[in-house]
C-alpha positions in Angstrom: -84.3 371.6 23.9 -82.8 371.1 20.4 -81.1 367.9 21.4 -84.2 366.5 22.9 -86.2 367.4 19.8 -83.6 365.7 17.6 -83.7 362.5 19.7 -87.4 362.4 19.5 -87.3 362.7 15.7 -84.8 359.9 15.4 -86.9 357.7 17.6 -89.9 358.3 15.4 -87.9 357.7 12.2 -86.8 354.2 13.3 -90.3 352.5 13.3 -91.3 354.4 10.1 -88.2 353.0 8.3 -88.9 349.5 9.5 -92.5 349.8 8.3 -91.4 350.9 4.9 -89.3 347.7 4.7 -91.9 345.3 6.0 -90.6 345.3 9.6 -87.2 343.7 8.5 -83.8 345.0 9.4 -81.2 345.8 6.7 -79.3 342.6 7.4 -82.5 340.5 7.0 -83.2 342.2 3.7 -79.7 341.4 2.4 -80.1 337.8 3.5 -83.4 337.4 1.8 -82.1 339.0 -1.3 -79.2 336.5 -1.4 -81.3 333.4 -0.8 -83.9 334.4 -3.3 -81.3 334.7 -6.0 -82.5 332.7 -9.1 -79.0 331.1 -9.5 -78.8 329.9 -5.9 -82.3 328.5 -6.0 -81.6 326.7 -9.2 -78.5 325.1 -7.8 -80.3 324.0 -4.6 -83.2 322.5 -6.7 -80.6 320.7 -8.8 -78.9 319.3 -5.7 -82.3 318.2 -4.3 -83.0 316.4 -7.6 -79.7 314.6 -7.4 -80.1 313.5 -3.8 -83.6 312.2 -4.5 -82.8 310.4 -7.7 -82.5 306.6 -8.0 -79.0 307.0 -9.3 -77.9 308.5 -6.0 -77.9 305.1 -4.3 -75.5 303.8 -7.0 -73.2 306.7 -6.4 -73.2 305.8 -2.7 -72.3 302.2 -3.7 -69.3 303.5 -5.6 -68.3 305.8 -2.7 -68.6 302.9 -0.2 -66.3 300.7 -2.2 -63.7 303.4 -2.5 -63.8 304.2 1.2 -63.5 300.5 2.2 -60.6 299.7 -0.1 -58.0 299.8 2.8 -59.9 296.8 4.3 -58.3 294.6 1.6 -55.1 294.7 3.7 -56.9 293.8 6.9 -55.8 290.2 7.1 -57.2 287.8 9.7 -58.0 288.6 13.3 -58.8 286.3 16.3 -62.1 284.6 15.5 -61.0 284.4 11.8 -58.3 281.9 12.7 -60.7 279.8 14.7 -63.2 279.6 11.9 -60.5 278.8 9.4 -59.4 275.8 11.5 -63.0 274.7 12.0 -63.8 274.8 8.3 -60.7 272.7 7.5 -61.6 270.3 10.3 -65.3 269.8 9.5 -65.1 269.7 5.8 -62.8 266.8 5.3 -63.8 264.4 2.5 -66.4 262.0 3.8 -66.8 263.8 7.1 -68.9 266.8 6.4 -70.4 268.2 9.6 -73.4 270.4 10.3 -70.9 272.5 12.4 -70.0 274.2 9.2 -73.4 276.1 9.6 -72.5 276.9 13.2 -69.1 278.6 13.0 -70.1 281.1 15.8 -70.4 278.4 18.5 -67.4 279.4 20.7 -68.3 277.7 23.9 -70.9 274.9 24.2 -70.5 271.8 26.4 -72.0 269.5 23.8 -69.7 270.5 20.9 -67.1 272.9 22.3 -66.2 271.9 25.9 -64.8 274.9 27.8 -62.1 272.9 29.5 -60.7 271.7 26.2 -60.7 275.2 24.8 -58.8 276.4 27.9 -56.2 273.7 27.6 -55.7 274.4 23.9 -55.2 278.1 24.6 -58.3 279.3 22.7 -59.8 280.6 25.9 -58.0 282.2 28.9 -57.4 280.2 32.0 -59.8 282.3 34.1 -62.8 281.4 31.9 -65.8 280.2 33.8 -66.2 276.4 33.3 -69.9 276.8 32.6 -69.5 279.5 30.0 -71.9 279.3 27.0 -71.1 281.4 24.0 -73.1 280.4 20.9 -74.6 282.5 18.1 -76.6 280.7 15.4 -75.7 282.5 12.2 -76.0 279.9 9.4 -76.0 282.4 6.5 -72.8 284.1 7.7 -71.3 280.7 8.4 -71.9 279.7 4.8 -70.2 282.8 3.5 -67.1 282.0 5.6 -67.1 278.4 4.4 -67.0 279.7 0.8 -64.3 282.1 1.7 -61.9 279.5 3.1 -62.7 276.9 0.5 -62.5 279.2 -2.5 -59.7 281.6 -1.5 -57.8 279.7 1.2 -54.7 281.7 1.9 -55.8 284.9 0.2 -57.6 287.0 2.9 -57.8 290.1 0.6 -60.4 288.2 -1.5 -62.4 287.5 1.6 -62.3 291.2 2.5 -63.5 292.0 -1.1 -66.4 289.7 -0.3 -67.2 291.7 2.8 -66.9 295.0 0.9 -69.4 293.6 -1.6 -71.9 293.0 1.2 -71.3 296.5 2.5 -71.9 298.0 -0.9 -75.2 296.1 -1.1 -76.1 297.3 2.4 -75.4 300.9 1.5 -77.6 300.6 -1.6 -80.5 299.1 0.4 -80.3 301.6 3.2 -80.1 304.6 0.9 -83.1 303.5 -1.1 -85.0 302.8 2.1 -84.2 306.2 3.5 -85.3 307.9 0.3 -88.6 306.0 0.2 -89.4 306.7 3.9 -88.6 310.4 3.8 -91.3 312.9 3.1 -88.8 314.6 0.8 -86.6 312.1 -1.1 -83.6 314.5 -1.1 -83.4 314.4 2.7 -83.3 310.6 2.6 -80.5 310.7 0.0 -78.5 313.0 2.3 -79.0 310.6 5.2 -77.8 307.8 3.0 -74.6 309.8 2.3 -74.0 310.2 6.1 -74.6 306.5 6.6 -72.1 305.6 3.8 -69.3 307.8 5.2 -69.8 306.7 8.9 -66.3 305.8 10.1 -67.6 303.2 12.6 -68.6 301.0 9.6 -65.0 300.2 8.9 -64.7 297.8 11.8 -67.4 295.2 10.7 -66.2 295.4 7.1 -62.5 294.9 8.1 -63.1 292.1 10.6 -64.2 289.1 8.6 -66.0 287.4 11.5 -68.1 290.5 12.0 -69.6 290.3 8.4 -72.8 289.1 9.9 -73.7 292.6 11.2 -73.4 294.0 7.7 -75.5 291.1 6.3 -78.2 291.7 8.9 -78.4 295.4 8.1 -78.7 294.6 4.4 -81.5 292.1 4.9 -83.4 294.4 7.3 -83.3 297.3 4.8 -84.6 295.2 1.9 
């Protein structure tokens, strides 16, 4: 009988204790006490102010340049060699060609016959004879013309050019995210994750893929 009476008293004391504490368990009370600390709130508000500031986009620009510095040693890759040859071929004195604005025309019967590309080794032997592979990217083509004309045999300068475009892209995207977000700090945080995205290293390192960085930059303007 004594044991039963003690159990009943303990059962009654539980709800009474929870009521005295607003219905919260001791763990919840400790957590609330921690998060409501003035020092922690002050730091969180300061971080929000930094993430939402206009200067944050410039910090992301600096971070993007530092992260992409290894791309300076990227050299040339596949399409880069083709475009280098085309720029040299179509920019001879007295023989300037509109093809300089069409450096992403890889297979077109009127200007780039597939059979001739196969015989020269630029396309594999099993390529379909009616293949058409053409992307009209005049702005990107102009940047590559400038690269090969100004810096010729120095690909690291061309990669520096691409890094500059990526830095501009990061700035535009970060500012856009800040402006579109209900709370600017969340947009600044999203800009940080955009900047450190590892998949961005490929379009920055591959010169011929610069067009994707340029497109993103113009879309975010």
